[in-house]
C-alpha positions in Angstrom: 203.6 112.7 -52.3 204.5 109.5 -50.6 202.4 107.3 -48.5 203.4 108.7 -45.2 202.9 112.0 -46.4 199.2 111.0 -48.0 198.3 109.4 -44.6 199.5 112.5 -42.6 197.3 114.7 -45.0 194.4 112.5 -44.6 194.6 112.4 -41.1 194.8 116.3 -40.7 192.0 116.9 -43.0 189.9 114.7 -40.8 189.9 117.3 -38.0 188.6 120.2 -40.5 185.5 118.6 -42.1 182.1 118.3 -40.5 180.6 115.6 -38.8 178.2 114.5 -41.9 181.2 114.3 -43.9 183.1 112.2 -41.3 180.1 109.9 -40.9 179.9 109.5 -44.9 183.7 108.7 -45.1 183.5 106.3 -42.3 180.6 104.3 -43.8 182.7 103.8 -47.1 185.7 103.2 -45.4 184.0 100.6 -43.0 182.5 98.9 -46.2 186.1 98.5 -48.1 187.6 97.5 -44.7 184.8 94.8 -44.4 184.7 93.7 -48.0 188.4 93.6 -48.6 190.1 92.3 -45.7 189.2 88.7 -44.7 191.8 86.8 -42.8 192.3 83.0 -42.8 192.0 81.0 -39.5 196.0 80.8 -39.6 196.3 84.6 -39.9 193.9 85.3 -37.0 195.9 82.7 -35.0 199.0 84.6 -35.8 197.5 88.2 -35.2 196.5 86.9 -31.6 200.0 85.4 -31.0 201.4 88.6 -31.9 199.0 90.7 -29.6 199.8 88.6 -26.8 203.5 89.0 -27.2 203.1 92.6 -27.6 200.7 92.7 -24.3 203.2 90.5 -22.7 206.2 93.0 -23.5 207.9 90.3 -25.6 208.1 92.2 -28.6 209.7 95.6 -29.6 207.2 98.4 -30.1 207.7 101.9 -31.7 206.1 105.3 -31.6 204.4 106.7 -34.3 207.2 109.6 -34.6 209.9 106.6 -34.8 207.9 104.7 -37.5 207.4 108.1 -39.6 211.3 108.8 -39.1 212.4 105.2 -40.3 209.8 105.2 -43.2 211.2 108.6 -44.5 214.9 107.5 -44.0 214.0 104.5 -46.1 215.0 101.8 -43.3 
């Protein structure tokens, strides 16, 4: 199973689990994200620039369907 398929599997699974399980999974993921993702100031500034370009329509955007199709095609 490739990464796209794994993400789709997880995404679909989340709609079938009970609220308690969702809360537990959320807490685990939140802990991982907060622990593992720490951006430098330069990275934060770059993210902000990209967000502004996106909001101003200055960057190209893709639908989720387009992204999945490109990933499956290997391009």
